[in-house]
mmCIF file as gemmi writes it, N, C-alpha and C atoms, coordinates in Angstrom:
data_model
loop_
_atom_site.group_PDB
_atom_site.id
_atom_site.type_symbol
_atom_site.label_atom_id
_atom_site.label_alt_id
_atom_site.label_comp_id
_atom_site.label_asym_id
_atom_site.label_entity_id
_atom_site.label_seq_id
_atom_site.pdbx_PDB_ins_code
_atom_site.Cartn_x
_atom_site.Cartn_y
_atom_site.Cartn_z
_atom_site.occupancy
_atom_site.B_iso_or_equiv
_atom_site.pdbx_formal_charge
_atom_site.auth_seq_id
_atom_site.auth_asym_id
_atom_site.pdbx_PDB_model_num
ATOM 1 N N . MET Axp A 1 ? 56.394 119.335 135.764 1 0 ? 1 A 1
ATOM 2 C CA . MET Axp A 1 ? 56.266 119.109 134.34 1 0 ? 1 A 1
ATOM 3 C C . MET Axp A 1 ? 55.062 118.189 134.133 1 0 ? 1 A 1
ATOM 4 N N . SER Axp A 2 ? 54.27 118.519 133.164 1 0 ? 2 A 1
ATOM 5 C CA . SER Axp A 2 ? 53.07 117.726 132.927 1 0 ? 2 A 1
ATOM 6 C C . SER Axp A 2 ? 53.423 116.457 132.171 1 0 ? 2 A 1
ATOM 7 N N . ARG Axp A 3 ? 52.532 115.535 132.245 1 0 ? 3 A 1
ATOM 8 C CA . ARG Axp A 3 ? 52.723 114.243 131.586 1 0 ? 3 A 1
ATOM 9 C C . ARG Axp A 3 ? 52.836 114.415 130.066 1 0 ? 3 A 1
ATOM 10 N N . GLN Axp A 4 ? 52.088 115.336 129.522 1 0 ? 4 A 1
ATOM 11 C CA . GLN Axp A 4 ? 52.084 115.568 128.078 1 0 ? 4 A 1
ATOM 12 C C . GLN Axp A 4 ? 53.443 116.102 127.607 1 0 ? 4 A 1
ATOM 13 N N . ASN Axp A 5 ? 54.026 117.042 128.332 1 0 ? 5 A 1
ATOM 14 C CA . ASN Axp A 5 ? 55.34 117.576 127.974 1 0 ? 5 A 1
ATOM 15 C C . ASN Axp A 5 ? 56.414 116.501 128.08 1 0 ? 5 A 1
ATOM 16 N N . HIS Axp A 6 ? 56.291 115.658 129.066 1 0 ? 6 A 1
ATOM 17 C CA . HIS Axp A 6 ? 57.271 114.598 129.254 1 0 ? 6 A 1
ATOM 18 C C . HIS Axp A 6 ? 57.236 113.624 128.087 1 0 ? 6 A 1
ATOM 19 N N . ASP Axp A 7 ? 56.037 113.279 127.596 1 0 ? 7 A 1
ATOM 20 C CA . ASP Axp A 7 ? 55.899 112.385 126.451 1 0 ? 7 A 1
ATOM 21 C C . ASP Axp A 7 ? 56.49 113.003 125.188 1 0 ? 7 A 1
ATOM 22 N N . LYS Axp A 8 ? 56.316 114.32 125.009 1 0 ? 8 A 1
ATOM 23 C CA . LYS Axp A 8 ? 56.862 114.995 123.837 1 0 ? 8 A 1
ATOM 24 C C . LYS Axp A 8 ? 58.39 114.965 123.855 1 0 ? 8 A 1
ATOM 25 N N . GLN Axp A 9 ? 58.969 115.146 125.034 1 0 ? 9 A 1
ATOM 26 C CA . GLN Axp A 9 ? 60.424 115.127 125.131 1 0 ? 9 A 1
ATOM 27 C C . GLN Axp A 9 ? 60.978 113.746 124.788 1 0 ? 9 A 1
ATOM 28 N N . GLU Axp A 10 ? 60.287 112.708 125.214 1 0 ? 10 A 1
ATOM 29 C CA . GLU Axp A 10 ? 60.75 111.362 124.89 1 0 ? 10 A 1
ATOM 30 C C . GLU Axp A 10 ? 60.677 111.087 123.389 1 0 ? 10 A 1
ATOM 31 N N . GLU Axp A 11 ? 59.645 111.619 122.73 1 0 ? 11 A 1
ATOM 32 C CA . GLU Axp A 11 ? 59.507 111.432 121.292 1 0 ? 11 A 1
ATOM 33 C C . GLU Axp A 11 ? 60.576 112.189 120.518 1 0 ? 11 A 1
ATOM 34 N N . GLU Axp A 12 ? 61.013 113.328 121.046 1 0 ? 12 A 1
ATOM 35 C CA . GLU Axp A 12 ? 61.999 114.158 120.358 1 0 ? 12 A 1
ATOM 36 C C . GLU Axp A 12 ? 63.408 113.585 120.442 1 0 ? 12 A 1
ATOM 37 N N . ARG Axp A 13 ? 63.653 112.737 121.393 1 0 ? 13 A 1
ATOM 38 C CA . ARG Axp A 13 ? 64.985 112.154 121.541 1 0 ? 13 A 1
ATOM 39 C C . ARG Axp A 13 ? 65.271 111.233 120.36 1 0 ? 13 A 1
ATOM 40 N N . THR Axp A 14 ? 66.503 111.308 119.915 1 0 ? 14 A 1
ATOM 41 C CA . THR Axp A 14 ? 66.888 110.419 118.823 1 0 ? 14 A 1
ATOM 42 C C . THR Axp A 14 ? 67.248 109.068 119.41 1 0 ? 14 A 1
ATOM 43 N N . PRO Axp A 15 ? 66.912 108.01 118.72 1 0 ? 15 A 1
ATOM 44 C CA . PRO Axp A 15 ? 67.241 106.682 119.245 1 0 ? 15 A 1
ATOM 45 C C . PRO Axp A 15 ? 68.748 106.472 119.24 1 0 ? 15 A 1
ATOM 46 N N . VAL Axp A 16 ? 69.226 105.831 120.265 1 0 ? 16 A 1
ATOM 47 C CA . VAL Axp A 16 ? 70.654 105.574 120.404 1 0 ? 16 A 1
ATOM 48 C C . VAL Axp A 16 ? 70.961 104.287 119.663 1 0 ? 16 A 1
ATOM 49 N N . LYS Axp A 17 ? 71.942 104.369 118.749 1 0 ? 17 A 1
ATOM 50 C CA . LYS Axp A 17 ? 72.332 103.184 118 1 0 ? 17 A 1
ATOM 51 C C . LYS Axp A 17 ? 73.186 102.295 118.899 1 0 ? 17 A 1
ATOM 52 N N . LYS Axp A 18 ? 72.976 101.008 118.777 1 0 ? 18 A 1
ATOM 53 C CA . LYS Axp A 18 ? 73.808 100.074 119.519 1 0 ? 18 A 1
ATOM 54 C C . LYS Axp A 18 ? 75.144 99.967 118.809 1 0 ? 18 A 1
ATOM 55 N N . ARG Axp A 19 ? 76.198 99.966 119.58 1 0 ? 19 A 1
ATOM 56 C CA . ARG Axp A 19 ? 77.532 99.831 118.981 1 0 ? 19 A 1
ATOM 57 C C . ARG Axp A 19 ? 77.829 98.369 118.803 1 0 ? 19 A 1
ATOM 58 N N . GLY Axp A 20 ? 77.96 97.988 117.59 1 0 ? 20 A 1
ATOM 59 C CA . GLY Axp A 20 ? 78.303 96.611 117.267 1 0 ? 20 A 1
ATOM 60 C C . GLY Axp A 20 ? 79.337 96.616 116.173 1 0 ? 20 A 1
ATOM 61 N N . VAL Axp A 21 ? 79.756 95.454 115.804 1 0 ? 21 A 1
ATOM 62 C CA . VAL Axp A 21 ? 80.728 95.355 114.725 1 0 ? 21 A 1
ATOM 63 C C . VAL Axp A 21 ? 79.963 95.537 113.417 1 0 ? 21 A 1
ATOM 64 N N . ARG Axp A 22 ? 80.322 96.587 112.722 1 0 ? 22 A 1
ATOM 65 C CA . ARG Axp A 22 ? 79.644 96.872 111.463 1 0 ? 22 A 1
ATOM 66 C C . ARG Axp A 22 ? 80.203 95.985 110.362 1 0 ? 22 A 1
ATOM 67 N N . LYS Axp A 23 ? 79.423 95.813 109.336 1 0 ? 23 A 1
ATOM 68 C CA . LYS Axp A 23 ? 79.846 94.977 108.212 1 0 ? 23 A 1
ATOM 69 C C . LYS Axp A 23 ? 81.092 95.537 107.548 1 0 ? 23 A 1
ATOM 70 N N . TRP Axp A 24 ? 81.167 96.855 107.399 1 0 ? 24 A 1
ATOM 71 C CA . TRP Axp A 24 ? 82.318 97.469 106.724 1 0 ? 24 A 1
ATOM 72 C C . TRP Axp A 24 ? 83.599 97.23 107.508 1 0 ? 24 A 1
ATOM 73 N N . THR Axp A 25 ? 83.517 97.2 108.824 1 0 ? 25 A 1
ATOM 74 C CA . THR Axp A 25 ? 84.7 96.945 109.643 1 0 ? 25 A 1
ATOM 75 C C . THR Axp A 25 ? 85.212 95.53 109.397 1 0 ? 25 A 1
ATOM 76 N N . ILE Axp A 26 ? 84.298 94.582 109.321 1 0 ? 26 A 1
ATOM 77 C CA . ILE Axp A 26 ? 84.7 93.202 109.071 1 0 ? 26 A 1
ATOM 78 C C . ILE Axp A 26 ? 85.304 93.082 107.676 1 0 ? 26 A 1
ATOM 79 N N . ILE Axp A 27 ? 84.693 93.744 106.703 1 0 ? 27 A 1
ATOM 80 C CA . ILE Axp A 27 ? 85.212 93.716 105.334 1 0 ? 27 A 1
ATOM 81 C C . ILE Axp A 27 ? 86.616 94.312 105.292 1 0 ? 27 A 1
ATOM 82 N N . GLN Axp A 28 ? 86.829 95.401 106.022 1 0 ? 28 A 1
ATOM 83 C CA . GLN Axp A 28 ? 88.142 96.042 106.027 1 0 ? 28 A 1
ATOM 84 C C . GLN Axp A 28 ? 89.212 95.116 106.586 1 0 ? 28 A 1
ATOM 85 N N . TRP Axp A 29 ? 88.884 94.355 107.601 1 0 ? 29 A 1
ATOM 86 C CA . TRP Axp A 29 ? 89.873 93.458 108.206 1 0 ? 29 A 1
ATOM 87 C C . TRP Axp A 29 ? 90.324 92.373 107.246 1 0 ? 29 A 1
ATOM 88 N N . PHE Axp A 30 ? 89.47 91.997 106.316 1 0 ? 30 A 1
ATOM 89 C CA . PHE Axp A 30 ? 89.838 90.966 105.358 1 0 ? 30 A 1
ATOM 90 C C . PHE Axp A 30 ? 90.218 91.533 104.001 1 0 ? 30 A 1
ATOM 91 N N . LEU Axp A 31 ? 89.565 92.603 103.586 1 0 ? 31 A 1
ATOM 92 C CA . LEU Axp A 31 ? 89.778 93.139 102.252 1 0 ? 31 A 1
ATOM 93 C C . LEU Axp A 31 ? 91.112 93.863 102.119 1 0 ? 31 A 1
ATOM 94 N N . ILE Axp A 32 ? 91.485 94.662 103.089 1 0 ? 32 A 1
ATOM 95 C CA . ILE Axp A 32 ? 92.724 95.437 102.999 1 0 ? 32 A 1
ATOM 96 C C . ILE Axp A 32 ? 93.954 94.524 102.947 1 0 ? 32 A 1
ATOM 97 N N . PRO Axp A 33 ? 94.097 93.53 103.842 1 0 ? 33 A 1
ATOM 98 C CA . PRO Axp A 33 ? 95.259 92.629 103.689 1 0 ? 33 A 1
ATOM 99 C C . PRO Axp A 33 ? 95.239 91.856 102.372 1 0 ? 33 A 1
ATOM 100 N N . LEU Axp A 34 ? 94.046 91.473 101.909 1 0 ? 34 A 1
ATOM 101 C CA . LEU Axp A 34 ? 93.958 90.771 100.639 1 0 ? 34 A 1
ATOM 102 C C . LEU Axp A 34 ? 94.42 91.659 99.487 1 0 ? 34 A 1
ATOM 103 N N . LEU Axp A 35 ? 94.022 92.92 99.508 1 0 ? 35 A 1
ATOM 104 C CA . LEU Axp A 35 ? 94.461 93.855 98.473 1 0 ? 35 A 1
ATOM 105 C C . LEU Axp A 35 ? 95.961 94.113 98.555 1 0 ? 35 A 1
ATOM 106 N N . LEU Axp A 36 ? 96.52 94.149 99.753 1 0 ? 36 A 1
ATOM 107 C CA . LEU Axp A 36 ? 97.97 94.332 99.9 1 0 ? 36 A 1
ATOM 108 C C . LEU Axp A 36 ? 98.742 93.15 99.313 1 0 ? 36 A 1
ATOM 109 N N . VAL Axp A 37 ? 98.26 91.948 99.563 1 0 ? 37 A 1
ATOM 110 C CA . VAL Axp A 37 ? 98.912 90.761 99.005 1 0 ? 37 A 1
ATOM 111 C C . VAL Axp A 37 ? 98.782 90.758 97.484 1 0 ? 37 A 1
ATOM 112 N N . ALA Axp A 38 ? 97.616 91.148 96.982 1 0 ? 38 A 1
ATOM 113 C CA . ALA Axp A 38 ? 97.414 91.217 95.533 1 0 ? 38 A 1
ATOM 114 C C . ALA Axp A 38 ? 98.333 92.267 94.904 1 0 ? 38 A 1
ATOM 115 N N . ALA Axp A 39 ? 98.517 93.395 95.578 1 0 ? 39 A 1
ATOM 116 C CA . ALA Axp A 39 ? 99.422 94.428 95.065 1 0 ? 39 A 1
ATOM 117 C C . ALA Axp A 39 ? 100.863 93.936 95.057 1 0 ? 39 A 1
ATOM 118 N N . LEU Axp A 40 ? 101.251 93.199 96.086 1 0 ? 40 A 1
ATOM 119 C CA . LEU Axp A 40 ? 102.603 92.63 96.131 1 0 ? 40 A 1
ATOM 120 C C . LEU Axp A 40 ? 102.808 91.645 94.992 1 0 ? 40 A 1
ATOM 121 N N . ALA Axp A 41 ? 101.837 90.763 94.788 1 0 ? 41 A 1
ATOM 122 C CA . ALA Axp A 41 ? 101.941 89.783 93.705 1 0 ? 41 A 1
ATOM 123 C C . ALA Axp A 41 ? 101.959 90.477 92.343 1 0 ? 41 A 1
ATOM 124 N N . GLY Axp A 42 ? 101.133 91.494 92.174 1 0 ? 42 A 1
ATOM 125 C CA . GLY Axp A 42 ? 101.123 92.236 90.918 1 0 ? 42 A 1
ATOM 126 C C . GLY Axp A 42 ? 102.438 92.951 90.674 1 0 ? 42 A 1
ATOM 127 N N . GLY Axp A 43 ? 103.013 93.493 91.725 1 0 ? 43 A 1
ATOM 128 C CA . GLY Axp A 43 ? 104.309 94.154 91.598 1 0 ? 43 A 1
ATOM 129 C C . GLY Axp A 43 ? 105.421 93.174 91.257 1 0 ? 43 A 1
ATOM 130 N N . LEU Axp A 44 ? 105.367 91.997 91.846 1 0 ? 44 A 1
ATOM 131 C CA . LEU Axp A 44 ? 106.362 90.973 91.531 1 0 ? 44 A 1
ATOM 132 C C . LEU Axp A 44 ? 106.258 90.544 90.077 1 0 ? 44 A 1
ATOM 133 N N . VAL Axp A 45 ? 105.049 90.336 89.628 1 0 ? 45 A 1
ATOM 134 C CA . VAL Axp A 45 ? 104.855 89.922 88.234 1 0 ? 45 A 1
ATOM 135 C C . VAL Axp A 45 ? 105.289 91.03 87.285 1 0 ? 45 A 1
ATOM 136 N N . ALA Axp A 46 ? 104.865 92.263 87.58 1 0 ? 46 A 1
ATOM 137 C CA . ALA Axp A 46 ? 105.208 93.376 86.692 1 0 ? 46 A 1
ATOM 138 C C . ALA Axp A 46 ? 106.715 93.617 86.666 1 0 ? 46 A 1
ATOM 139 N N . GLY Axp A 47 ? 107.348 93.571 87.813 1 0 ? 47 A 1
ATOM 140 C CA . GLY Axp A 47 ? 108.771 93.878 87.87 1 0 ? 47 A 1
ATOM 141 C C . GLY Axp A 47 ? 109.668 92.752 87.417 1 0 ? 47 A 1
ATOM 142 N N . TYR Axp A 48 ? 109.356 91.547 87.837 1 0 ? 48 A 1
ATOM 143 C CA . TYR Axp A 48 ? 110.278 90.443 87.574 1 0 ? 48 A 1
ATOM 144 C C . TYR Axp A 48 ? 109.962 89.72 86.274 1 0 ? 48 A 1
ATOM 145 N N . VAL Axp A 49 ? 108.694 89.507 86.01 1 0 ? 49 A 1
ATOM 146 C CA . VAL Axp A 49 ? 108.308 88.732 84.835 1 0 ? 49 A 1
ATOM 147 C C . VAL Axp A 49 ? 108.208 89.62 83.591 1 0 ? 49 A 1
ATOM 148 N N . VAL Axp A 50 ? 107.497 90.742 83.703 1 0 ? 50 A 1
ATOM 149 C CA . VAL Axp A 50 ? 107.269 91.584 82.529 1 0 ? 50 A 1
ATOM 150 C C . VAL Axp A 50 ? 108.522 92.391 82.195 1 0 ? 50 A 1
ATOM 151 N N . LEU Axp A 51 ? 109.024 93.148 83.158 1 0 ? 51 A 1
ATOM 152 C CA . LEU Axp A 51 ? 110.195 93.994 82.885 1 0 ? 51 A 1
ATOM 153 C C . LEU Axp A 51 ? 111.497 93.202 82.836 1 0 ? 51 A 1
ATOM 154 N N . GLY Axp A 52 ? 111.639 92.225 83.741 1 0 ? 52 A 1
ATOM 155 C CA . GLY Axp A 52 ? 112.876 91.454 83.803 1 0 ? 52 A 1
ATOM 156 C C . GLY Axp A 52 ? 112.93 90.281 82.852 1 0 ? 52 A 1
ATOM 157 N N . LYS Axp A 53 ? 111.778 89.929 82.292 1 0 ? 53 A 1
ATOM 158 C CA . LYS Axp A 53 ? 111.679 88.813 81.347 1 0 ? 53 A 1
ATOM 159 C C . LYS Axp A 53 ? 112.254 87.517 81.924 1 0 ? 53 A 1
ATOM 160 N N . LYS Axp A 54 ? 111.88 87.223 83.163 1 0 ? 54 A 1
ATOM 161 C CA . LYS Axp A 54 ? 112.294 85.992 83.845 1 0 ? 54 A 1
ATOM 162 C C . LYS Axp A 54 ? 111.071 85.138 84.113 1 0 ? 54 A 1
ATOM 163 N N . GLU Axp A 55 ? 111.292 83.94 84.598 1 0 ? 55 A 1
ATOM 164 C CA . GLU Axp A 55 ? 110.204 83.024 84.938 1 0 ? 55 A 1
ATOM 165 C C . GLU Axp A 55 ? 109.573 83.417 86.274 1 0 ? 55 A 1
ATOM 166 N N . PHE Axp A 56 ? 108.256 83.25 86.369 1 0 ? 56 A 1
ATOM 167 C CA . PHE Axp A 56 ? 107.575 83.582 87.624 1 0 ? 56 A 1
ATOM 168 C C . PHE Axp A 56 ? 108.015 82.664 88.759 1 0 ? 56 A 1
ATOM 169 N N . SER Axp A 57 ? 108.342 81.428 88.456 1 0 ? 57 A 1
ATOM 170 C CA . SER Axp A 57 ? 108.759 80.492 89.506 1 0 ? 57 A 1
ATOM 171 C C . SER Axp A 57 ? 110.048 80.955 90.185 1 0 ? 57 A 1
ATOM 172 N N . ASP Axp A 58 ? 110.874 81.738 89.467 1 0 ? 58 A 1
ATOM 173 C CA . ASP Axp A 58 ? 112.104 82.265 90.067 1 0 ? 58 A 1
ATOM 174 C C . ASP Axp A 58 ? 111.812 83.266 91.178 1 0 ? 58 A 1
ATOM 175 N N . VAL Axp A 59 ? 110.68 83.943 91.09 1 0 ? 59 A 1
ATOM 176 C CA . VAL Axp A 59 ? 110.315 84.931 92.11 1 0 ? 59 A 1
ATOM 177 C C . VAL Axp A 59 ? 110.118 84.261 93.457 1 0 ? 59 A 1
ATOM 178 N N . LEU Axp A 60 ? 109.651 83.036 93.453 1 0 ? 60 A 1
ATOM 179 C CA . LEU Axp A 60 ? 109.328 82.34 94.691 1 0 ? 60 A 1
ATOM 180 C C . LEU Axp A 60 ? 110.516 81.602 95.307 1 0 ? 60 A 1
ATOM 181 N N . GLN Axp A 61 ? 111.679 81.672 94.705 1 0 ? 61 A 1
ATOM 182 C CA . GLN Axp A 61 ? 112.847 80.969 95.232 1 0 ? 61 A 1
ATOM 183 C C . GLN Axp A 61 ? 113.623 81.862 96.198 1 0 ? 61 A 1
ATOM 184 N N . TRP Axp A 62 ? 114.134 81.249 97.234 1 0 ? 62 A 1
ATOM 185 C CA . TRP Axp A 62 ? 114.878 81.977 98.25 1 0 ? 62 A 1
ATOM 186 C C . TRP Axp A 62 ? 116.178 82.547 97.68 1 0 ? 62 A 1
ATOM 187 N N . SER Axp A 63 ? 116.812 81.842 96.791 1 0 ? 63 A 1
ATOM 188 C CA . SER Axp A 63 ? 118.085 82.294 96.236 1 0 ? 63 A 1
ATOM 189 C C . SER Axp A 63 ? 117.931 83.615 95.475 1 0 ? 63 A 1
ATOM 190 N N . THR Axp A 64 ? 116.781 83.83 94.855 1 0 ? 64 A 1
ATOM 191 C CA . THR Axp A 64 ? 116.527 85.096 94.156 1 0 ? 64 A 1
ATOM 192 C C . THR Axp A 64 ? 116.556 86.257 95.137 1 0 ? 64 A 1
ATOM 193 N N . TRP Axp A 65 ? 115.876 86.094 96.267 1 0 ? 65 A 1
ATOM 194 C CA . TRP Axp A 65 ? 115.785 87.185 97.242 1 0 ? 65 A 1
ATOM 195 C C . TRP Axp A 65 ? 117.098 87.373 97.993 1 0 ? 65 A 1
ATOM 196 N N . LYS Axp A 66 ? 117.858 86.301 98.166 1 0 ? 66 A 1
ATOM 197 C CA . LYS Axp A 66 ? 119.191 86.443 98.768 1 0 ? 66 A 1
ATOM 198 C C . LYS Axp A 66 ? 120.086 87.256 97.84 1 0 ? 66 A 1
ATOM 199 N N . HIS Axp A 67 ? 119.981 86.994 96.552 1 0 ? 67 A 1
ATOM 200 C CA . HIS Axp A 67 ? 120.768 87.731 95.565 1 0 ? 67 A 1
ATOM 201 C C . HIS Axp A 67 ? 120.371 89.218 95.551 1 0 ? 67 A 1
ATOM 202 N N . VAL Axp A 68 ? 119.073 89.5 95.598 1 0 ? 68 A 1
ATOM 203 C CA . VAL Axp A 68 ? 118.61 90.878 95.634 1 0 ? 68 A 1
ATOM 204 C C . VAL Axp A 68 ? 119.114 91.569 96.904 1 0 ? 68 A 1
ATOM 205 N N . TYR Axp A 69 ? 119.045 90.89 98.034 1 0 ? 69 A 1
ATOM 206 C CA . TYR Axp A 69 ? 119.548 91.445 99.292 1 0 ? 69 A 1
ATOM 207 C C . TYR Axp A 69 ? 121.046 91.758 99.198 1 0 ? 69 A 1
ATOM 208 N N . ASP Axp A 70 ? 121.769 90.829 98.633 1 0 ? 70 A 1
ATOM 209 C CA . ASP Axp A 70 ? 123.216 91.037 98.487 1 0 ? 70 A 1
ATOM 210 C C . ASP Axp A 70 ? 123.514 92.216 97.563 1 0 ? 70 A 1
ATOM 211 N N . LEU Axp A 71 ? 122.727 92.411 96.519 1 0 ? 71 A 1
ATOM 212 C CA . LEU Axp A 71 ? 122.93 93.545 95.616 1 0 ? 71 A 1
ATOM 213 C C . LEU Axp A 71 ? 122.642 94.861 96.305 1 0 ? 71 A 1
ATOM 214 N N . VAL Axp A 72 ? 121.589 94.902 97.1 1 0 ? 72 A 1
ATOM 215 C CA . VAL Axp A 72 ? 121.186 96.147 97.754 1 0 ? 72 A 1
ATOM 216 C C . VAL Axp A 72 ? 122.137 96.516 98.871 1 0 ? 72 A 1
ATOM 217 N N . PHE Axp A 73 ? 122.555 95.557 99.661 1 0 ? 73 A 1
ATOM 218 C CA . PHE Axp A 73 ? 123.358 95.853 100.84 1 0 ? 73 A 1
ATOM 219 C C . PHE Axp A 73 ? 124.822 95.492 100.677 1 0 ? 73 A 1
ATOM 220 N N . ALA Axp A 74 ? 125.304 95.37 99.463 1 0 ? 74 A 1
ATOM 221 C CA . ALA Axp A 74 ? 126.707 95.055 99.226 1 0 ? 74 A 1
ATOM 222 C C . ALA Axp A 74 ? 127.571 96.259 99.585 1 0 ? 74 A 1
ATOM 223 N N . PRO Axp A 75 ? 128.733 96.006 100.221 1 0 ? 75 A 1
ATOM 224 C CA . PRO Axp A 75 ? 129.617 97.139 100.564 1 0 ? 75 A 1
ATOM 225 C C . PRO Axp A 75 ? 130.309 97.722 99.353 1 0 ? 75 A 1
């Protein structure tokens, strides 16, 4: 193979990207859990405060969730 053909083949090769941590991957690791927590908080507010017409501070009390558990799993 001549030197000229060899140079052309090297030019035709596509450059290999280095595998690193992409910005979107880092964003996903932080953004998705943050959105899940925001959805949980929004659901609590919508369900307990807006529909149930109760105080938001009641949502954060353990006795509220014990009562809900007892209602769901009562024999």
